[in-house]
C-alpha positions in Angstrom: -40.2 19.0 39.4 -43.1 16.4 39.5 -41.0 14.5 42.3 -40.6 17.5 44.4 -44.4 18.3 44.0 -45.4 14.9 45.0 -43.0 15.0 48.2 -44.7 18.3 49.2 -48.3 16.9 48.9 -47.3 13.9 50.7 -45.6 15.8 53.6 -48.7 18.4 53.8 -51.2 15.4 53.9 -49.1 13.9 56.9 -49.2 17.2 59.0 -53.1 17.7 58.2 -55.5 16.9 61.1 -57.5 14.8 59.2 -54.5 12.7 58.2 -53.5 12.4 61.9 -57.1 11.5 62.7 -57.1 8.7 60.1 -53.8 7.4 61.1 -54.8 7.3 64.9 -58.1 5.4 64.3 -56.8 1.9 64.2 -54.0 2.5 66.5 -54.3 2.2 70.3 -54.2 5.6 72.2 -50.7 5.0 73.7 -48.5 7.5 71.7 -48.1 10.8 73.3 -48.4 14.3 71.5 -44.6 15.0 72.1 -43.8 11.7 70.3 -45.9 12.5 67.4 -44.3 16.1 66.9 -40.9 14.2 67.1 -41.9 11.8 64.3 -43.1 14.8 62.4 -39.9 16.6 62.7 -38.0 13.6 61.7 -40.1 13.3 58.6 -39.7 16.9 57.6 -36.0 16.5 57.7 -36.1 13.4 55.4 -38.4 15.3 53.0 -36.3 18.3 52.8 -33.2 16.0 52.1 -34.9 14.4 49.3 -36.2 17.8 47.8 -32.6 18.9 47.8 -31.3 15.9 46.0 -34.0 16.2 43.3 -33.2 19.9 42.8 -29.4 18.7 42.2 -30.4 15.9 39.7 -32.6 18.4 37.8 -29.9 21.1 37.6 -27.2 18.6 36.5 -26.5 18.8 32.7 -26.8 15.5 30.8 -23.6 13.8 30.0 -23.1 13.5 26.2 -22.7 10.0 25.0 -20.2 8.9 22.7 -22.5 6.0 21.2 -23.8 6.0 17.5 -26.7 4.0 16.0 -26.2 1.9 13.2 -29.4 0.2 11.9 -31.2 0.8 15.1 -28.1 -0.8 17.0 -26.5 1.3 19.5 -22.6 1.1 19.2 -20.1 2.5 21.3 -16.9 4.1 20.0 -15.0 1.5 17.7 -11.6 1.9 16.1 -12.3 1.2 12.3 -9.4 0.6 9.9 -8.7 3.5 7.9 -11.3 6.5 7.5 -14.6 5.3 8.0 -18.3 6.4 7.5 -21.7 4.9 8.6 -24.6 5.5 6.1 -24.9 5.8 2.4 -22.2 4.6 -0.2 -18.9 5.8 1.2 -16.5 7.8 -1.1 -13.5 8.7 1.1 -10.2 10.3 0.9 -8.5 7.6 2.6 -4.9 7.2 1.9 -4.0 4.8 4.6 -5.0 1.1 4.6 -5.5 -0.1 8.3 -2.9 2.4 9.9 -3.6 5.9 10.8 -0.1 7.3 10.5 0.6 10.8 10.8 3.7 11.1 8.7 4.9 7.9 7.3 4.3 7.8 3.6 5.2 4.1 3.4 1.8 3.1 4.4 0.1 5.0 1.8 -1.9 3.2 -0.9 0.1 5.0 -3.6 3.5 3.8 -1.9 2.7 0.2 -1.1 4.7 -2.3 -3.3 2.9 -2.7 -6.8 3.2 -6.6 -6.3 0.6 -8.5 -4.5 -1.6 -5.4 -3.9 -4.5 -7.9 -4.4 -3.7 -9.7 -1.4 -3.3 -6.5 0.6 -6.7 -5.3 -0.2 -8.2 -8.7 0.7 -6.4 -8.2 4.1 -7.8 -5.0 4.6 -11.3 -6.3 3.7 -10.8 -8.8 6.5 -9.8 -6.6 9.2 -12.9 -4.2 8.1 -15.3 -7.2 8.2 -13.8 -8.2 11.7 -14.3 -4.9 13.1 -17.9 -5.0 12.3 -18.3 -8.5 13.6 -16.5 -8.0 16.8 -18.6 -4.9 17.6 -21.9 -6.4 16.7 -22.4 -4.1 13.8 -24.4 -5.3 10.7 -22.3 -5.4 7.6 -23.2 -2.6 5.2 -24.9 -3.3 1.9 -22.9 -0.6 0.3 -19.4 -0.7 -1.1 -16.4 1.1 0.7 -14.6 3.0 -1.6 -11.2 4.9 -0.9 -9.3 7.3 -2.9 -5.5 7.8 -2.6 -3.1 9.9 -4.8 0.4 11.3 -4.9 2.1 14.3 -6.7 5.8 14.3 -7.0 8.2 16.8 -8.5 12.2 16.6 -8.7 15.1 18.6 -9.7 18.2 16.8 -10.5 21.7 17.5 -11.7 23.6 14.7 -13.5 27.1 14.1 -14.9 26.5 11.4 -17.5 28.5 8.8 -18.8 29.8 11.0 -21.5 29.0 14.5 -22.8 28.2 17.8 -20.6 26.5 17.8 -17.4 22.7 18.3 -17.4 20.1 19.5 -15.1 16.3 19.4 -15.0 13.2 20.4 -13.1 10.4 17.9 -13.9 7.0 16.6 -12.8 7.9 12.8 -12.4 5.0 11.3 -10.4 1.0 11.9 -10.6 -1.2 9.2 -9.7 -4.7 8.6 -8.6 -5.7 5.1 -7.1 -9.2 3.8 -6.1 -9.6 0.8 -3.9 -13.1 -0.7 -3.4 -14.4 -3.3 -0.9 -17.6 -4.4 -2.8 -18.9 -6.8 -0.4 -17.5 -9.5 2.1 -16.2 -11.7 -1.0 -15.1 -8.9 -3.8 -12.6 -6.1 -3.9 -11.3 -4.1 -7.0 -8.6 -1.7 -7.8 -8.0 1.0 -10.3 -4.9 3.0 -10.6 -4.4 5.9 -13.1 -0.9 7.4 -13.6 0.7 10.3 -15.6 3.3 9.2 -17.9 6.2 11.6 -18.0 8.5 9.5 -20.4 9.2 11.0 -23.8 7.1 9.8 -26.8 8.5 7.7 -29.4 11.1 9.1 -32.0 8.6 8.8 -34.7 6.0 11.0 -32.9 8.0 13.6 -31.2 6.3 16.1 -29.1 6.1 19.9 -30.1 6.6 21.0 -26.6 7.6 19.4 -23.5 4.4 19.3 -21.8 2.9 17.3 -24.5 4.4 14.1 -22.9 1.8 14.4 -20.3 -0.2 11.1 -20.9 -2.6 9.6 -18.3 -3.0 5.8 -18.6 -4.8 3.1 -16.7 -1.6 1.4 -15.2 -3.6 -1.1 -13.0 -7.2 -2.5 -12.9 -8.1 -5.6 -11.3 -10.8 -7.5 -9.5 -10.2 -10.1 -6.6 -12.7 -12.7 -5.3 -11.9 -14.2 -1.8 -12.9 -14.1 2.0 -9.8 -14.8 4.0 -12.1 -15.4 7.0 -13.8 -18.2 5.2 -10.9 -19.8 3.3 -7.2 -19.0 2.8 -7.5 -19.0 -1.0 -8.3 -16.3 -3.4 -8.6 -15.4 -7.2 -7.4 -12.2 -9.1 -8.0 -11.2 -12.8 -7.2 -8.2 -14.8 -4.1 -5.8 -15.1 -1.6 -6.0 -12.4 2.1 -6.5 -11.6 2.3 -10.4 -11.6 4.2 -11.4 -8.4 7.4 -12.5 -9.9 9.6 -10.8 -7.7 8.9 -7.9 -5.2 11.3 -5.0 -6.2 10.8 -3.1 -3.0 13.0 -0.3 -2.6 13.7 2.9 -0.3 15.1 5.0 -3.2 13.9 7.3 -5.7 15.4 5.3 -8.6 14.3 1.9 -9.3 16.7 -1.1 -8.6 18.4 -3.0 -11.5 16.3 -6.1 -10.7 13.2 -4.3 -11.7 14.5 -3.6 -15.1 15.3 -7.2 -15.5 12.2 -8.9 -14.1 9.3 -6.6 -13.3 6.2 -7.3 -15.4 2.9 -5.6 -15.8 0.6 -7.9 -17.5 -3.4 -8.9 -18.1 -3.6 -12.1 -16.1 -5.4 -14.4 -13.9 -3.9 -15.4 -10.4 -5.0 -18.0 -7.8 -3.4 -17.3 -4.3 -3.0 -18.8 -1.1 -2.6 -16.8 2.2 -3.8 -18.1 5.7 -2.6 -15.2 7.5 -0.2 -12.2 7.9 2.3 -14.7 9.1 3.2 -18.2 7.7 3.4 -19.4 4.3 2.0 -18.0 1.2 1.8 -18.6 -2.6 0.4 -17.9 -5.9 0.2 -19.2 -9.5 -0.5 -17.2 -12.5 -0.9 -17.2 -16.2 -1.2 -14.7 -19.0 -0.8 -14.3 -22.8 2.8 -13.0 -23.1 3.9 -10.4 -25.8 6.9 -12.7 -26.8 7.2 -16.2 -27.4 8.4 -18.9 -29.8 6.8 -20.7 -32.5 3.4 -21.8 -31.9 3.1 -20.1 -28.4 2.9 -16.6 -30.0 -0.7 -15.5 -29.9 -1.7 -17.9 -27.0 -1.9 -17.9 -23.3 1.7 -19.0 -23.2 3.1 -17.7 -19.8 2.8 -19.2 -16.4 4.6 -18.2 -13.2 4.8 -19.3 -9.3 5.4 -17.2 -6.3 5.9 -18.6 -2.9 7.1 -17.2 0.4 7.3 -17.5 4.3 6.6 -14.5 6.6 7.6 -15.0 10.2 8.0 -12.7 13.4 10.5 -13.7 16.0 9.7 -11.1 18.7 10.9 -7.7 17.5 12.5 -9.4 14.5 10.3 -9.7 11.3 11.5 -11.9 8.4 10.0 -12.6 4.9 11.7 -14.8 2.4 10.5 -15.9 -1.0 11.1 -17.4 -4.4 9.4 -17.2 -7.8 9.6 -18.7 -11.2 8.6 -17.3 -14.7 8.3 -19.3 -18.0 9.9 -16.4 -20.1 11.7 -13.4 -18.7 11.5 -11.6 -22.1 8.0 -10.3 -21.1 9.5 -8.0 -18.5 9.1 -4.1 -18.8 12.8 -3.6 -19.1 13.2 -6.2 -21.8 10.3 -5.2 -23.8 11.4 -1.5 -23.9 15.1 -0.8 -23.1 14.8 3.1 -23.9 16.9 3.1 -26.9 15.4 4.8 -30.0 17.3 3.0 -32.5 18.8 -0.3 -33.3 17.4 -2.8 -30.6 14.9 -1.0 -28.5 13.6 -4.1 -26.9 11.6 -7.0 -27.8 8.7 -4.8 -27.9 10.0 -2.9 -30.8 8.2 -5.1 -33.5 6.2 -8.4 -34.0 9.6 -9.9 -35.5 11.8 -9.2 -32.3 8.8 -10.7 -30.2 9.1 -14.1 -32.0 12.2 -15.7 -30.2 14.2 -18.9 -31.1 13.2 -20.3 -27.7 11.7 -18.8 -24.4 13.9 -18.1 -21.3 12.7 -19.1 -18.0 14.0 -17.2 -14.7 14.0 -17.2 -11.1 13.8 -14.7 -8.3 15.0 -15.2 -4.8 14.3 -12.5 -2.2 14.5 -11.8 1.7 13.7 -8.9 4.0 14.4 -8.8 7.7 13.6 -6.0 9.9 14.6 -5.2 13.5 12.9 -2.4 15.1 14.2 0.7 13.2 16.6 -1.3 11.0 15.6 -3.0 7.8 17.8 -5.0 5.4 16.5 -6.5 2.2 18.1 -8.5 -0.7 16.7 -9.6 -4.1 18.2 -11.6 -7.1 16.8 -12.2 -10.5 18.6 -14.7 -13.0 17.7 -16.4 -16.3 17.8 -20.1 -15.9 18.7 -20.4 -19.7 20.6 -18.2 -22.0 18.9 -16.4 -24.9 19.6 -17.4 -28.4 22.6 -15.3 -29.6 20.2 -13.8 -32.2 17.9 -12.7 -29.6 20.2 -11.4 -27.2 24.0 -11.4 -27.0 26.8 -10.2 -24.9 30.2 -10.1 -26.2 29.3 -12.4 -29.2 27.9 -15.2 -27.1 24.2 -15.9 -26.0 23.3 -13.7 -22.9 22.0 -14.9 -19.7 21.0 -11.6 -17.9 20.6 -11.2 -14.2 20.6 -8.5 -11.4 21.1 -8.2 -7.7 19.9 -5.3 -5.2 20.9 -5.0 -1.6 19.5 -2.3 0.5 19.7 -1.3 4.3 17.7 1.5 6.0 17.6 2.9 9.4 14.5 5.1 10.6 14.9 8.0 13.2 13.7 11.5 14.0 15.1 14.8 12.7 14.0 16.9 15.6 10.3 16.3 15.5 10.2 14.8 11.7 10.2 11.1 11.2 13.2 10.4 8.9 14.9 7.6 7.1 18.5 6.9 5.7 19.1 4.1 3.2 22.3 2.9 1.3 21.9 0.3 -1.6 24.1 -1.6 -4.0 22.9 -3.1 -7.5 24.8 -5.4 -9.8 23.8 -6.8 -13.3 25.4 -9.4 -15.3 25.2 -10.1 -19.1 22.5 -7.3 -19.3 24.2 -4.4 -21.5 21.2 -5.0 -24.0 18.9 -3.5 -21.6 21.1 -0.5 -21.2 21.5 -0.8 -17.4 24.6 -0.2 -15.4 27.1 -2.7 -14.6 27.1 -1.7 -11.1 25.1 1.1 -9.1 25.6 2.7 -5.6 22.7 4.5 -3.9 22.1 6.6 -0.8 18.9 8.4 0.1 17.9 10.6 3.0 14.1 11.3 3.3 12.0 13.3 5.9 8.4 14.0 6.7 8.5 17.7 6.4 4.8 18.3 7.2 1.9 15.8 7.4 1.5 14.1 4.0 4.6 15.8 2.6 7.8 14.0 2.4 11.1 15.4 1.0 13.9 13.2 -0.1 17.4 13.7 -1.6 19.1 10.8 -3.5 22.7 10.4 -4.6 23.2 7.7 -7.3 26.8 6.6 -8.6 26.4 4.2 -11.8 29.5 2.3 -13.2 29.0 1.2 -16.9 30.3 -2.1 -18.5 33.8 -2.2 -19.7 34.7 -0.2 -23.1 35.4 -3.6 -24.3 31.9 -5.0 -24.0 29.2 -5.0 -26.7 25.6 -6.3 -27.2 23.0 -7.0 -29.7 19.5 -8.3 -29.6 16.2 -8.8 -31.9 17.8 -10.6 -34.8 21.5 -9.0 -34.3 20.2 -5.5 -34.0 23.0 -3.5 -32.2 22.7 -1.8 -29.1 24.2 1.6 -29.1 26.2 2.5 -26.4 28.1 5.3 -28.1 31.0 6.2 -25.9 29.3 5.6 -22.6 31.2 2.1 -21.9 33.9 2.3 -19.6 32.9 5.4 -17.7 30.8 6.3 -14.7 27.7 8.5 -13.9 26.8 10.6 -11.1 23.2 11.9 -10.3 21.6 14.0 -7.5 17.9 14.2 -7.3 15.8 16.1 -4.8 12.2 15.3 -4.7 9.2 16.9 -3.0 6.0 14.7 -2.8 2.6 15.1 -1.4 0.4 12.1 -0.7 -3.3 12.1 0.0 
């Protein structure tokens, strides 16, 4: 409006006689009256054109901007890993780390493999920091906190090794995880899980729902900045990286029963990037031991691997070593309520004649929608026959797991099928099958909701096999030996 008023005033001044007189004073009287009128006409046309343009500019609505301001710094739209908030301390429902996937539950925090969670969090911290850096945003002083969880319910029907058929409906999984990026050098993790396993025989529940404990399964602090150095450290309670035990199935692989360990440990790791060599060493006070090692920091382990992509082919191979396999979850508690219940049954059974080291060898290859993984856990040395025996001799337990999967679409729903084979050797004392065949189909029914059905066929050890442990305590196999078992499990899970 001001521009239009100014132009009109200028135009009026030019047309006034005074203005014309002032204009003509210094000029020579050579211009005719017709020429002056022609110039006034051309000037009037230009003024009208300018007034029309000003009117259009004034009537045009301002275009909204997508820019935001962080600490007085204008920033265009950016792609922040996971959910994100600029401002005060963020506390978010953020089930995905680094990937905004609509259906795929494999990327959820709660569904990531339990091993090497500290490294994954540090890699997320690195991506988060680099996003700020690349967009020239000051790194926030407040922590970045993410919450994730799951609720899983199952219905199953089973034909056991012996006895009548069984069926059940159960709440099998409930978990709440919290991952916090505290600053550029520290991350932490807390995981609370619902335990649906039955209490001990000495303290049976009055009703079924009394077996609903909530426990802190994982809690650790990691120090590192992968932009500054490829080394990092972790201390707390976590699954130590002896083996990976990743699986597409609902039921756990046999290798996990033999080797998986949840411990209170300290770890030093190395990872120069998402591809290339990686490794870690760790130590902790094991529950079992021999002689003077009991009651001290007596465990040490090593993990090493190589991840490499060849175009669409993604590979990851690794090896691991542990000084004493007797500290694994499956060896500490085999699920039996009498006889040999595992080395964790008493202080006497924790005292071994000698420790038994073990190795883990694993590999994974993914080509587009196809994935194949294999893992093998084996004891390097046999147990003393008084600690664990198989058919009257010293047992040397081991296990193998092989799985293949294929991802596809069921109409518009992401889906996957997988088949797997497992085998154990001299592991009857752990009450795991000799062989197992598994097949699973899963489908993302809705966002954050996954339906899965699994068929499992177990083949037990031979009827002539027998085992003992913990000072010669018998392993009560009853009439289960020499038989097979079939179980069909349907699960519906929600993930957030």
